[in-house]
PyMOL commands that place a pseudoatom at each C-alpha (Angstrom):
pseudoatom trace, name=CA, resn=MET, resi=1, chain=A, elem=C, hetatm=0, pos=[-128.465, 54.831, 24.100]
pseudoatom trace, name=CA, resn=ILE, resi=2, chain=A, elem=C, hetatm=0, pos=[-128.788, 51.040, 24.242]
pseudoatom trace, name=CA, resn=ASP, resi=3, chain=A, elem=C, hetatm=0, pos=[-129.140, 49.209, 20.937]
pseudoatom trace, name=CA, resn=PRO, resi=4, chain=A, elem=C, hetatm=0, pos=[-132.617, 47.551, 20.784]
pseudoatom trace, name=CA, resn=ASN, resi=5, chain=A, elem=C, hetatm=0, pos=[-131.015, 44.432, 19.298]
pseudoatom trace, name=CA, resn=ILE, resi=6, chain=A, elem=C, hetatm=0, pos=[-129.016, 43.939, 22.509]
pseudoatom trace, name=CA, resn=ILE, resi=7, chain=A, elem=C, hetatm=0, pos=[-132.230, 44.159, 24.562]
pseudoatom trace, name=CA, resn=ILE, resi=8, chain=A, elem=C, hetatm=0, pos=[-133.849, 41.483, 22.354]
pseudoatom trace, name=CA, resn=ILE, resi=9, chain=A, elem=C, hetatm=0, pos=[-130.776, 39.237, 22.697]
pseudoatom trace, name=CA, resn=ILE, resi=10, chain=A, elem=C, hetatm=0, pos=[-130.807, 39.635, 26.502]
pseudoatom trace, name=CA, resn=LEU, resi=11, chain=A, elem=C, hetatm=0, pos=[-134.536, 38.802, 26.683]
pseudoatom trace, name=CA, resn=LEU, resi=12, chain=A, elem=C, hetatm=0, pos=[-134.000, 35.668, 24.574]
pseudoatom trace, name=CA, resn=GLY, resi=13, chain=A, elem=C, hetatm=0, pos=[-131.082, 34.731, 26.816]
pseudoatom trace, name=CA, resn=LEU, resi=14, chain=A, elem=C, hetatm=0, pos=[-133.269, 35.100, 29.912]
pseudoatom trace, name=CA, resn=LEU, resi=15, chain=A, elem=C, hetatm=0, pos=[-135.898, 32.881, 28.272]
pseudoatom trace, name=CA, resn=CYS, resi=16, chain=A, elem=C, hetatm=0, pos=[-133.263, 30.197, 27.633]
pseudoatom trace, name=CA, resn=PHE, resi=17, chain=A, elem=C, hetatm=0, pos=[-132.038, 30.582, 31.217]
pseudoatom trace, name=CA, resn=TYR, resi=18, chain=A, elem=C, hetatm=0, pos=[-135.612, 30.026, 32.459]
pseudoatom trace, name=CA, resn=PHE, resi=19, chain=A, elem=C, hetatm=0, pos=[-135.846, 26.789, 30.469]
pseudoatom trace, name=CA, resn=ILE, resi=20, chain=A, elem=C, hetatm=0, pos=[-132.548, 25.576, 31.972]
pseudoatom trace, name=CA, resn=ILE, resi=21, chain=A, elem=C, hetatm=0, pos=[-133.753, 26.227, 35.550]
pseudoatom trace, name=CA, resn=HIS, resi=22, chain=A, elem=C, hetatm=0, pos=[-137.303, 24.990, 34.953]
pseudoatom trace, name=CA, resn=PRO, resi=23, chain=A, elem=C, hetatm=0, pos=[-137.366, 21.213, 35.584]
pseudoatom trace, name=CA, resn=GLN, resi=24, chain=A, elem=C, hetatm=0, pos=[-138.610, 19.986, 32.231]
pseudoatom trace, name=CA, resn=SER, resi=25, chain=A, elem=C, hetatm=0, pos=[-137.492, 17.382, 29.717]
pseudoatom trace, name=CA, resn=SER, resi=26, chain=A, elem=C, hetatm=0, pos=[-133.732, 17.079, 29.250]
pseudoatom trace, name=CA, resn=GLU, resi=27, chain=A, elem=C, hetatm=0, pos=[-134.244, 17.593, 25.490]
pseudoatom trace, name=CA, resn=ARG, resi=28, chain=A, elem=C, hetatm=0, pos=[-135.590, 21.105, 26.030]
pseudoatom trace, name=CA, resn=ARG, resi=29, chain=A, elem=C, hetatm=0, pos=[-132.806, 21.836, 28.526]
pseudoatom trace, name=CA, resn=LYS, resi=30, chain=A, elem=C, hetatm=0, pos=[-130.215, 20.789, 25.934]
pseudoatom trace, name=CA, resn=TRP, resi=31, chain=A, elem=C, hetatm=0, pos=[-131.725, 23.187, 23.390]
pseudoatom trace, name=CA, resn=ALA, resi=32, chain=A, elem=C, hetatm=0, pos=[-131.886, 25.965, 26.000]
pseudoatom trace, name=CA, resn=ILE, resi=33, chain=A, elem=C, hetatm=0, pos=[-128.194, 25.565, 26.894]
pseudoatom trace, name=CA, resn=GLY, resi=34, chain=A, elem=C, hetatm=0, pos=[-127.294, 25.640, 23.189]
pseudoatom trace, name=CA, resn=GLY, resi=35, chain=A, elem=C, hetatm=0, pos=[-129.458, 28.713, 22.726]
pseudoatom trace, name=CA, resn=LEU, resi=36, chain=A, elem=C, hetatm=0, pos=[-127.870, 30.440, 25.715]
pseudoatom trace, name=CA, resn=ILE, resi=37, chain=A, elem=C, hetatm=0, pos=[-124.350, 29.817, 24.359]
pseudoatom trace, name=CA, resn=PHE, resi=38, chain=A, elem=C, hetatm=0, pos=[-125.499, 31.130, 20.964]
pseudoatom trace, name=CA, resn=MET, resi=39, chain=A, elem=C, hetatm=0, pos=[-126.916, 34.277, 22.617]
pseudoatom trace, name=CA, resn=MET, resi=40, chain=A, elem=C, hetatm=0, pos=[-123.641, 34.876, 24.486]
pseudoatom trace, name=CA, resn=VAL, resi=41, chain=A, elem=C, hetatm=0, pos=[-121.667, 34.603, 21.234]
pseudoatom trace, name=CA, resn=LEU, resi=42, chain=A, elem=C, hetatm=0, pos=[-124.149, 36.867, 19.443]
pseudoatom trace, name=CA, resn=LEU, resi=43, chain=A, elem=C, hetatm=0, pos=[-123.981, 39.430, 22.265]
pseudoatom trace, name=CA, resn=GLY, resi=44, chain=A, elem=C, hetatm=0, pos=[-120.167, 39.308, 22.250]
pseudoatom trace, name=CA, resn=VAL, resi=45, chain=A, elem=C, hetatm=0, pos=[-120.042, 39.891, 18.493]
pseudoatom trace, name=CA, resn=ARG, resi=46, chain=A, elem=C, hetatm=0, pos=[-122.620, 42.670, 18.809]
pseudoatom trace, name=CA, resn=VAL, resi=47, chain=A, elem=C, hetatm=0, pos=[-120.708, 44.502, 21.575]
pseudoatom trace, name=CA, resn=ASN, resi=48, chain=A, elem=C, hetatm=0, pos=[-117.433, 44.068, 19.675]
pseudoatom trace, name=CA, resn=TYR, resi=49, chain=A, elem=C, hetatm=0, pos=[-119.056, 45.525, 16.549]
pseudoatom trace, name=CA, resn=LEU, resi=50, chain=A, elem=C, hetatm=0, pos=[-120.391, 48.514, 18.506]
pseudoatom trace, name=CA, resn=GLN, resi=51, chain=A, elem=C, hetatm=0, pos=[-116.968, 49.240, 20.033]
pseudoatom trace, name=CA, resn=ASN, resi=52, chain=A, elem=C, hetatm=0, pos=[-115.162, 49.286, 16.673]
pseudoatom trace, name=CA, resn=PRO, resi=53, chain=A, elem=C, hetatm=0, pos=[-117.651, 49.418, 13.775]
pseudoatom trace, name=CA, resn=TYR, resi=54, chain=A, elem=C, hetatm=0, pos=[-115.504, 48.783, 10.726]
for i in range(1, 54): cmd.bond("trace and resi %d" % i, "trace and resi %d" % (i + 1))
show_as sticks, trace
zoom trace
């Protein structure tokens, strides 16, 4: 059973990834890259927590 929070995080990550690829203003791209890094960290923490929930 996949945690619904992980699905939400992945969808947000894909949205950020779309903004990075989409040729828009560099300001938005900067925010998207920051958001993507944040999602990766969040996903890492989430997976870690699921593996050993103490």
